[in-house]
N, C-alpha and C positions, 0 to 999 in steps of 0.2 A: 201816672205814675202817681201812688200812693205811698204813705210815708212809708212802710214797710219795704217797698221795691226799693225806693231813695235810697233807703239805709243798707239795705243789698248790693244796690251798686255802688256804694260808696266805699264798700267790706271789700266789694271785688277790687276796684278800682285803686285802691291803695296795697294791697296785696298780688294783683299783677301785671301795673305801672314799669317794675324795674325789670322784669321779664319782659315786656311788649317793647323795651325800650332797646335792650339787647336785639331780640328781633329784628325792631324795625334799624336800627343800626346796622346790624351784616346785611341786610340787602341794601340799605342808600352808601357804605362809606363816607358818611358823614354827618356828624354829631346833629349839627342843626336840622338838617332835613328830618333825621329820624323822630328826634323828639316830636316837628310839625307832623310826620305821618303818624307818631305813635298816639299825638292829642288828636287827628283827625280820625284815629279809628275807633276811640273811646268815644268823642262825641255822638259818634254812629253808632255804638254799643245803648251808650243811651237813648237815644231815639228808641231804639228798636227793643230795648231791654227788656221787656216782656216776652219776645218770643226767642232771646238769648237766654235767661232765666228758664225758659221750658225747652228748652232744648235736649237731648240726649247730650252733649259736649259741650257746654258755653265756652270752653275753652279754645275747639276746634271751631267752634261760630265765629269768636271774636278775629281768630288766625286768619281766617275767612276774608273779616270784613279788611284786616291790614292789608292784605295783599292783593284784595280788588282795588282798598287804598294807592297801594303803592304801583299797580299796571297804570291808574288813571294818570298819578303824577308823574311817573315816567312819560307817558304818550303828551303830557301839555309838556313837560321839558323837551322832549324831541321837537315839539313845534315851535315853542320859542327859540332853543339854539339854531334852528334853519333862519331864523326873522333876525337873530341878532348875534354876530358872531361874539365866539367866548375867549374873553381874554383871562389867561392864569393869573392870580394873583403871586405865584413864584414859580419859578420851575421846578420839574420832578427832580425828587431824589436820584442818585446816581444807583446802578442795579444792583440787587443783594439784598433790598431791604426787606425781604421777606426771608433769611435765613433762618428767624424763627420765626414760626406764629401762632404761640400759644399765648401770643396778645391780642386783644379783642382788635386794635387798630391794625397791626397786620394780618390778623385773619381776613378783617371786612377788606384791606386794600386788594388781596389775594382771591376774592370772592366778586371784587366789582372787574375784573378780567373777562368775567363769565355774561354771555347775553341774559337779558330776566330771567328768560325761563327756568333756564338751564341755574341760575344763581339761586331762587327761590326751591329750587326740588333739592339741591346741596344743602341749602340753608335747611328746610324742613328734616330733609331724608337724614341726614349726619352731623349737622351742629345741635339741631333741635332731638335726636334720634327717634323719631316719629316712623312707623312702619309705613312700607310703600303704598299701603291700601288707607290710610290716614293722611297718608300727602295727595294721592289723587281725590279723596273727597275734599281737600280744603280747594284745592288748585282746580275739580272740575274735569277731570280727565280721566282717562284711563290708567292702569296698574302698568302698563307695558308704556306708555309713553313717560311715567315718572322712570322707570328704567332707564328708557333711551337716554334722558334728560341726564340722569343721574351720571351714567358711563359716559357722557361727553362729556358734562360740566368736568368729570374728574379727571380725561382722557386729557384734557385741554390744559387743568392746571397742574399737571404733572408733566406737559408737554413745552410747557414755559419755561424757558432757562433761567430768565431773570428772576423766576419766583424761589428757585430752586425749594419745591415746597415738596416733603413729604408728607403726605396725607394720612397716611398708614391705615387706609381704609383696605381691609382685606376681603374674599369672599366669604358669600353668607355660611352662618355658621363660626366667623373668625372675624367679625367687624371690631374694627375699632372705631373710635371717635376721630375726626380733625381735632389736631389744637397741638400732639408733640413738637418738640424738636427737631429740624431736620437730621432724619436719618435717626431718630430716636421715639419711633409713635408708641404712644403712654396708651394701654389698654383700658378698655369700658371697665369699670368696677360695676356689676349687676348690684341692683338694690329694686326692691317690691317697688311700684307704680300704682302709687294713689289713687284715686277717681279724678283731679284735677293734676297730676300729677306730668301728666304724658307730653302735653308741651312746654307748660311752663316750670316743671321741676331742672334745680339747676343753672334758671335762664340769670335769675336778680347775683 
């Protein structure tokens, strides 16, 4: 990596780290794990920076790196949990903690009930507002699979009475973001999409 490439990476790192941390947190629901995941993704991005830089969408490339890193971490954790009993640091709080999900912790807790694949689809499709085709590209699956996971993920969130979650997601043509208070979905305000704004806009 020459000096110009190194400087480009440093600029990219500075601009994208807050959004990468938020995406990692929505996937892991744990601040420390999210930081580790984001750092892992950026380290792998550094190694592959020439390919990332030359790709049609560097942000989509980095997002795919992060999703793959999360998949590997998830598998490693599952193996560890089968070998070592997990003792929680504290008892879980009473039900109803997700009456409002417009805060980051509440939204991450709501998403944590989903299987890993469904969670990734819901995060990318609705929290990051990516089109189905881009989500399919990032996850390496078909658009039909994205639609199935999105539908099942949202249904599971809505069906969990302890969450009392109102996603505010409407059929195509009237879609709204996840994040409004229960019973008061917040409509997404339209805005122009910049070249590298598809994944990272609004993440900081």
